[in-house]
N, C-alpha and C positions, 0 to 999 in steps of 0.2 A: 193598093191593098197592103196592110201592115205585114211586116216580115213574119214568116212562119204562120200566118193566119190560115185558117181552114175555111174554104169557100162554102157558103150555104148550098145545099143541093138544089139544082134546078129541076124543072118538071121532067118527068120520065127517068129521074135518077133515083138510086136506091141507097139507103144507109143501113148498115148491118151492125147491130149491137151483139156483143159476145160476152157471156159470163163464163169464165174459165175455171177449170178444176184440174186436179192432177191427172185423171184418167179420161175425162170427157169434157167437151165444150158445148154449151147451149147457145145457139144463135137465133136472133129474130130479125127479119128484114122489114123495113118500113119505107114508104115512099116519102116524097118531099113534104107532104102534108101531115106526116105522122101516122098514116093509115097502115095497119099491119098487113103484110103481104104473105108472110109464112114463117115457119119455125123449123129449126133443124138441130139434131143432136148428133155430134160426130166424136169419134175417139181422138184423143190427143196424140195423134201420130201423123206422119207425113201423108199417108193415104187419107186420113181424116181431113187434113188441111186442104188437100187437093179436091176432095169431095165437097167441102164447104165452099171453096172458091167457085167451083163449077155451079153449085146450087145457087149461090148469090147472083152470079152473072146471068142466070136463067131468068131473073126478074127485070133485067135491064142493066144499064151502066151503073156501077157502084161508085158513088162519089167519095165515100169514106167508110172506114171500119172503126167503130168504137169498141175498144177492147179493155176489159177490166183486168188489172194485174199483169201489165206488160213486162214488169220486172220479176215476175215469179211464174205462176202457172201459164200465163199467156205469152211468155217470152218466145217459145218456139213458134207459135202461130204468128206473132208479130214479125219475127225475122222472116218467116216463109212469105208472108204477104209483101213485106217491104222489098224482098228480093225480086218480086214479080211486078214491081211498080205500083202497088196499091198504096192508097193513102190511109195511114193508121193513126188514130187519135187515142191517146191514153185517157181512160175514164176512171175516176175514183168511185168507190162504192157509194150507193145512196146513203144519205144521212138517216139517223135513227127515226127522226120524226116522219120522214117520207115512208119508211118501212112500217111504222105503226099504222099509218093511214092506208097503205096499199098492200100490206102483207109482205112476206118474204118467200120467194121461190126463184128457182133458176131462170125460168122464162121471164118472170117479172124483172129480174136484175138485167137480163139481156135487153128487154124492152126499154128499161131506164137508161141503159148505155146508149142505145140508138137515139132516144129522145134527147139525151144530153148533147149529142153531136148535132142534131137538127136545130136545137135551140141556141147553140153556140156556147153553152155552159162548159163543154169540154173542148179545149183547144190545144192542150199540150201534146207535143210530139214525143214518142217514146225514144229511149236510147237505142242506138243502132246495135250495139252488142256484137260487133263483128271485127273488131280491131285490137290494137295493143291494150286499150283501156280495159277491155273485157278480160284479157289475159291478166292484167294487174289486179282486177277485181277478184278473180278466182284465187290468185295466190294470196291476196290480202285476207280472204276469208279463212284460208288454211292457217295463215300466220296468226290471225286473231284468236282462233280456237286453240292453237298451240300455246299462246301466251296465257289464256285463261286457265288451261289445264296445268301449265307450269305454276301459276299462282296458287291453284288449289293444292298441288303437291307440296309447295313450300309451306302453305298454311297448315296442312295436315302434319307435315314433318315437325314444325315448331310446336304444335299442340300435343303431339305424341311425346316430345321431349319433356314437356311439363309434367306428364303423368308417368314418366319412365321410372324404373327402380333407381334409388338414390345413387348407387355406384356408377350407373350409366349417365344419369342426369348431371352429376357433378362434372364429368369429363366433357359434356357438351354445352353446359350452361355458359352464356355470354358470348358464344361464337356468332359471327356474322352469318348471313344466309349462305354466302359462297363457301365459307370455311365449314359451316355445318353440313352442307351437302357433301363436300369432299370427305369429311370425317365419317359421316354415316355410310357413304358408299363403300368405305373400306372395312366396315364392321364384319365380323365373322360370327354368325349366330350359333354355329355348331348344331348339336342335336337339340331338337325342340322338346325340352323336358321341364322348363320352368318359365315364368313370366319374363325373365331377363332375356333369354334366348329368343322368345317370340317377339319381344319389343325390338331386339336387334335386327331380326329378319324384316320386320315391318319398316323400320327406319332405313335399312339398306334398300329395300324395294322402292320406297318413296324417293330416296336420294338418286337412285339410278334412273328412275322415271323422270325426275327433274333434269338430270344431265341429258337424257335422250331428247326431251322437249327443248332444252336449250340449244342443242345441236340442230334440231329441226327448225327453230326460229332463225338461227344464223344462216342455214341453207336457203330458207325462203327469202330472207333479206338480200342475200347475194343474188338470187334470181330476179327479185323485183327491181333492185337498184338500176341495172343497165336498161331495163324496159322503160322505167320512168325517165331516165336521162335521155334515151333515144326518142321517146314519144314527145317530151316537152322540155327541151334543153333551156328555153327561155324562162320557163316557170321555175326550174331548179335554180336558175341563176339569180332569182330574186333574193333580196337580203332576208335571211331567216327561214327560207323555204328549203327544207331538206328533202331527200327522196321519199321519206315516209309521209310528210305533210303534202308533198306534191302528188303522191299516189292517191291520197284520200280526196284531194280536190279534183283530180282527174276523174276518179270514179264517180264523184257527184255530178260532174259535167257530162260524162259519157263520151262515147266515141264520136258523137256528132254535137259538139258544143254550140254549133250554129242554131240548134233548136231553141236555145235560150234567147229570148228577144231583147233583153236589156240587162245591164249590170244589176238593176234592182231585182230582176227575176232570179239571177244567180245568187244574190245575197239572201233572198227569201228561201231559195233552195238549200242554202247552207245554214239557215236559221239564225242569221246575223242581222236581219233587218227588224226594227221595232214594229210592233203591231199596234195600230191605232185603237184606242179604247176610250174614245170621247163620248160624252153624253150631256146634252143640254149646254150649260155654260162651262162644264168641266172639259178641258182639252188636255188629254194626256195620251201617253203610249205605254204599252206594257212589254215585258220581255217576251221574245219569240222563243218558245220551247219546241217548236216543230222543226221541220227540215232534216237534212242529213246530219246526224249528230257527230259522225266521224269527221265530216268536213268542218263542222263547227269547232270540234276539238283541234283540228289542224290549224284553223285560223287563230285559235287561242295560243297555240304553241308558237306560231310565227310572231304574234304580238309580244309574247313574253320574251322571246329571243331578241326582238328589236328593243324592248325596254331595257334589256341588259347591256346591249352592245351598240345600239344606234343612238347617236347624240340627238338627232332631230326628233326622234320618238320620245326620248327622255325630256326634251324641252317642251314638247307638246303636252306630255303628262303634267309637268310642273305648271304650265300656263293654265290648263283646264282645272287643275286642283285649286289654284288661286281664284278662279272664277266661281268656286263653290261646288264643283263636281266632286263626287267620290272617286276613288281609284277604280272601283268596279265599273262605274258608269263610263269612265274614260276608256277602259279596256274594251267595253262594248262598242264605243265609237271607233276605236282603232281596228277592231275586227271588221266593222263595216267598210272602212277605208281599204283594208287588205283585200276584202272580197272584190271591191271595185278594181283594184290593181290586178288581181288574178284574172278577172273577166277581160280586162283590156288585153292582157297577154294572150289569153286563149283566142280572143277575137282576131288579134294580129296574126297569130299562127294560122288560123283558118283562112285569112285573107291572103297570106303570103304563099302557103303551100297548097291551098284549095282542098286540103284534107288535113285538119289539125292533128289527127292521130293517124300515123302510118298504119296501113293494113298489115295484119299479121301474115 
């Protein structure tokens, strides 16, 4: 049997499909022939998970659980079941054409999840979410939102300077972002009795918010860096792969990278593999705009770093351009090669330590 493949249910075995929500989960049990056995609605709590597990095993041996949204609303249920030795399969939501023909309801989505497992259409294993990578993921979310808020504060600061009273605008015009933030943070608005004092207060508020967010980003970077280095030292050691890029790639692979059956699957997960778009005599591929975009961005930054500092990568770029490729096309090829290199490292770590990501 292929690696990480899910066995088809044998007679007397049960498959359960679950449609997950924030407060409740809807489950439907089916036998190996796809016949409906029962339906259950439980709260999204530990007590609800326990009740759902007991209910499902009341129909017989459960061969697999097809859960929609294992990375969001179904994360808690998936972790609960995996901790008890259950087989969990990640199910994507039904496509729009299927929903137009069969309607949309929670029981129907749960039924579709179970059917996807029985038919073999759903084979993906969910991320474990119980180790260092889950810690990195949480910190990266906080860092990402802080960076976005810092950018918003910076943009608002610059926009406000444009419309500020002339005597204030003249003193702030032409300053770099760093100098502008420092200058605005030292402003003294005084009593609010005219547009100038109000503008000064607004600029000072935005500047101090920018400084606070900058300190927040630095603190999160300092927390993430040792986690990434400890979790994947071989990955950080790759040329051009820094802690930030390594963190994004680790989060894409998850705490259990062995769930990825091949380097092609990892490349598809990162959105760096071309999608075949052939028809008739036309044979072509199109750009993959799916996958984890943060991991895709990490691959891009690794490639750009190597193009700047790595002689072999520079020679590859020159050779492919002479063959008629554009620079953008060559970068896409290099991203695919980097994804392969990263997958080899993750696989080697898994084989050497038997747990690629140390438990928290």
